[in-house]
LOPABA-461680 format. One line per 2 residues: number of its first residue (from 1); their letters; for each residue x, y negated, z negated of N, C-alpha, C. Coordinates in pm, 1 decimal. Atoms other than C-alpha are relative to their C-alpha. Example, Ala and Ser with C-alpha at 12.3 -4.5 7.8 and 13.67 -1.06 7.14 Angstrom:
1> as> 89.0/119.0/0.0/1230.0/450.0/-780.0/90.0/-120.0/0.0 ~ -82.0/119.0/6.0/1367.0/106.0/-714.0/-77.0/-109.0/-73.0 .
// end
This chain:
1> xx> 46.8/-23.8/-185.0/9563.7/-9506.3/-8887.0/71.6/-39.4/52.1 ~ -16.9/100.1/-107.6/9613.7/-9620.5/-8595.5/-48.5/-62.7/34.0 .
3> xx> 32.5/141.6/-28.5/9548.7/-9970.6/-8574.3/-144.6/17.9/122.9 ~ 126.5/35.4/-140.4/9335.2/-9919.6/-8195.8/-94.0/115.0/-23.5 .
5> xx> 134.4/-23.6/33.5/9104.4/-9646.5/-8320.1/-73.1/-98.6/-63.3 ~ 141.3/86.1/112.1/9003.6/-9865.8/-8626.4/-76.5/-113.8/67.3 .
7> xx> 82.6/75.1/-29.8/8880.9/-10078.0/-8444.3/-83.2/-3.0/72.3 ~ 121.4/-15.7/-121.1/8706.4/-9912.8/-8196.5/-130.7/59.3/-177.7 .
9> xx> 109.5/-70.5/53.8/8490.6/-9720.9/-8560.4/-69.2/-88.0/-42.3 ~ 141.0/41.4/86.0/8189.1/-9833.0/-8707.3/-67.2/122.8/-86.3 .
11> xx> 133.1/-79.9/125.0/7951.6/-9696.2/-8993.8/-106.1/105.8/130.8 ~ 78.8/-47.2/-68.0/7757.5/-9460.6/-8785.9/-193.8/-67.6/-49.6 .
13> xx> 110.4/34.0/-2.5/7421.9/-9586.9/-8976.4/-40.8/-177.9/33.3 ~ -43.1/108.0/-38.8/7498.7/-9923.2/-8996.8/86.1/-73.6/48.5 .
15> xx> -105.3/7.0/-175.0/7718.8/-9967.7/-8728.0/108.9/-115.6/-63.0 ~ -119.0/134.6/19.0/7914.6/-10257.3/-8948.1/142.2/110.9/2.6 .
17> xx> -107.5/-8.7/-50.2/8274.4/-10235.7/-8853.6/92.9/95.1/-171.5 ~ -31.6/-61.5/141.9/8500.0/-10011.3/-9104.8/203.4/-30.4/-36.8 .
19> xx> -111.8/41.0/35.1/8824.4/-10135.4/-9305.1/40.2/129.6/-83.1 ~ -74.5/-149.9/89.7/9066.9/-9844.6/-9459.6/-44.8/-60.5/-168.4 .
21> xx> 2.9/-0.7/130.7/9002.7/-9858.2/-9805.5/124.7/-80.3/-116.8 ~ -116.3/67.8/71.6/9235.6/-10072.4/-10043.4/21.3/89.1/-122.8 .
23> xx> -70.6/-76.6/150.2/9457.7/-9972.8/-10374.5/-85.1/24.3/-107.2 ~ 114.2/9.2/103.2/9192.6/-10071.5/-10616.8/-65.4/69.7/-26.6 .
25> xx> 80.3/-92.1/-40.1/8923.4/-9933.6/-10466.8/4.4/150.8/26.3 ~ -62.2/-175.8/76.8/9058.1/-9582.5/-10427.6/57.7/-8.8/-112.9 .
27> xx> -21.0/-113.7/120.3/9206.7/-9571.7/-10755.1/-125.5/-34.9/-102.7 ~ 159.6/21.3/0.2/8817.5/-9714.3/-10857.6/-40.5/163.6/28.3 .
29> xx> 54.9/-110.6/-69.5/8675.3/-9424.8/-10636.4/10.0/103.0/-45.2 ~ -15.8/-107.1/8.4/8880.1/-9176.4/-10774.0/14.5/22.7/-99.0 .
31> xx> 4.6/-45.4/125.2/8899.5/-9225.8/-11111.4/-180.8/71.3/-69.9 ~ 173.4/-81.2/-16.7/8505.3/-9172.2/-11068.2/20.8/143.4/9.1 .
33> xx> 63.7/-153.5/-5.7/8563.6/-8864.0/-10936.3/68.0/112.6/-49.0 ~ -48.0/-66.1/135.5/8823.1/-8759.5/-11146.7/-108.6/39.6/-112.9 .
35> xx> 87.2/-43.7/122.5/8529.2/-8793.4/-11450.0/-159.5/97.4/66.9 ~ 113.2/-103.3/-57.7/8293.9/-8608.7/-11232.3/-116.4/-67.8/79.2 .
37> xx> 163.4/128.7/-17.5/8020.9/-8903.7/-11108.4/-28.5/-47.1/138.5 ~ 28.6/48.0/-171.8/8049.6/-8892.9/-10750.9/-57.5/128.7/131.7 .
39> xx> 31.9/-105.3/-78.7/7822.0/-8709.8/-10548.9/55.1/-78.5/176.4 ~ -20.9/-30.6/-95.3/7868.3/-8658.4/-10117.8/-184.4/-116.2/20.5 .
41> xx> 185.3/67.4/-57.8/7530.9/-8856.9/-9919.4/-75.3/185.7/49.2 ~ 34.8/-125.4/25.2/7502.3/-8421.6/-9913.3/-51.5/88.5/-130.8 .
43> xx> -9.8/-39.2/81.7/7444.6/-8410.1/-10235.1/53.7/60.0/-81.9 ~ -136.5/-65.4/93.3/7763.6/-8216.0/-10334.4/76.5/-84.6/-82.6 .
45> xx> -114.2/24.4/59.1/7984.7/-8287.6/-10568.8/119.5/-65.4/46.0 ~ -141.1/27.9/-125.6/8323.1/-8483.8/-10425.0/86.1/-7.0/-120.3 .
47> xx> -86.5/-21.9/110.8/8569.0/-8294.8/-10657.0/173.5/-42.6/17.5 ~ -119.8/36.9/-17.8/8900.1/-8394.6/-10494.0/38.0/-113.6/38.7 .
49> xx> -50.1/88.6/17.6/9089.6/-8669.4/-10528.0/11.2/-81.6/177.9 ~ -31.0/112.4/-178.0/9087.0/-8955.3/-10158.3/109.7/-21.1/-15.3 .
51> xx> -150.0/13.3/-69.0/9449.5/-8997.2/-10024.3/-51.8/-137.3/78.0 ~ 27.8/138.4/-142.4/9278.2/-9258.6/-9733.8/-158.6/44.2/-23.9 .
53> xx> 204.4/44.7/4.4/8909.6/-9369.6/-9697.4/-28.2/-96.9/109.9 ~ 21.4/133.0/-76.2/8754.4/-9610.9/-9465.9/-98.0/-34.0/-85.1 .
55> xx> 119.4/38.4/117.0/8479.1/-9825.1/-9641.5/-19.8/-141.0/111.3 ~ 104.1/82.0/-78.7/8185.8/-10064.7/-9421.5/69.8/-121.0/-83.4 .
57> xx> 2.1/106.3/17.9/8260.1/-10433.2/-9461.6/-108.1/-30.6/-87.0 ~ 145.0/-16.7/98.9/7924.2/-10463.5/-9718.1/64.7/79.7/-122.1 .
59> xx> -75.0/-83.0/121.3/8177.4/-10224.8/-9942.0/-85.3/110.5/-66.1 ~ 120.9/-175.4/36.6/7861.3/-9983.0/-10012.9/32.1/113.9/57.2 .
61> xx> 3.3/-118.5/-9.2/7974.0/-9714.4/-9822.2/196.7/47.8/-7.3 ~ -137.7/-54.3/-14.4/8300.7/-9505.5/-9822.9/-26.2/123.8/118.8 .
63> xx> -24.0/-82.3/-47.6/8406.9/-9280.0/-9587.2/97.5/50.0/5.3 ~ -139.5/-83.3/1.4/8643.3/-8982.2/-9619.6/97.9/-6.4/98.7 .
65> xx> -55.9/-27.9/-85.8/8961.4/-8963.3/-9413.3/71.4/85.7/-45.7 ~ 8.7/-129.3/3.5/9062.2/-8608.1/-9418.3/153.2/44.1/98.2 .
67> xx> -112.6/-56.9/-68.5/9439.4/-8533.3/-9289.2/19.6/-88.1/140.1 ~ 10.3/72.5/-122.0/9400.6/-8837.0/-9034.4/-67.1/-28.9/-2.2 .
69> xx> 103.2/-39.7/-120.0/9093.4/-8793.6/-8886.3/-147.3/-45.8/-138.1 ~ 83.5/42.5/35.5/8787.8/-9008.5/-9005.9/-111.8/100.7/-63.9 .
71> xx> 123.1/-84.9/35.4/8463.0/-8778.8/-9164.2/-162.0/-110.4/12.5 ~ 113.0/120.7/-45.9/8182.9/-9053.6/-9019.3/-133.7/76.6/15.3 .
73> xx> 54.6/-57.8/45.2/7907.4/-8847.9/-9091.3/-84.2/-5.8/-142.2 ~ 105.7/27.6/140.8/7601.2/-8909.4/-9373.8/86.2/57.7/-136.9 .
75> xx> -46.3/-183.5/142.1/7715.8/-8560.2/-9549.4/86.8/-48.8/-99.2 ~ -131.8/18.0/58.2/8032.8/-8710.8/-9647.0/52.2/-128.1/-33.3 .
77> xx> -62.3/115.9/85.7/7979.2/-9038.2/-9717.5/-27.3/-18.5/-143.9 ~ 89.3/-25.1/162.1/7958.2/-9168.7/-10079.7/5.0/-160.9/-18.8 .
79> xx> 78.5/136.1/-31.5/7777.5/-9491.1/-10129.9/152.0/-38.3/-149.7 ~ -44.6/11.2/108.4/7987.4/-9700.2/-10392.3/-61.3/-59.1/-110.6 .
81> xx> 75.8/-2.3/111.1/7707.0/-9759.5/-10612.3/56.3/76.1/-115.6 ~ -10.2/-90.3/110.1/7801.3/-9472.6/-10809.4/126.8/4.3/-60.8 .
83> xx> -161.8/16.1/106.7/8164.6/-9599.9/-10884.0/-65.2/-148.0/-111.9 ~ 29.5/149.5/146.6/8102.5/-9840.7/-11221.2/124.3/-31.1/40.3 .
85> xx> -156.9/119.1/-34.7/8352.0/-10137.5/-11146.3/101.6/19.7/125.7 ~ -34.5/-12.8/-108.2/8414.5/-10057.6/-10791.7/35.3/-150.3/68.4 .
87> xx> -25.5/132.6/-22.8/8566.1/-10427.8/-10659.5/-85.9/32.4/105.2 ~ 111.9/48.1/-122.9/8313.6/-10584.6/-10452.4/134.5/-119.6/146.0 .
89> x> -54.4/92.9/-123.8/8652.5/-10777.6/-10247.1/184.7/45.9/-15.3 .
// end
């Protein structure tokens, strides 16, 4: 993702800055998705593994990046509290 764009993006709910989700976080999230334990803000199950995502500074919310486009809406947000062992930093 373009660094200039990333510098402008914030969480639409909390207004926290967003950062690329690191490999450990992505791995933990995808493992939980594979087990069927992750739902989006809309209540729908997240069934596809993620290749790229953004995370809030407090690491409580993850936003999907689909084909280079961040999906910054509450319906597609993933709460990290539902991911056992999600790395805090």
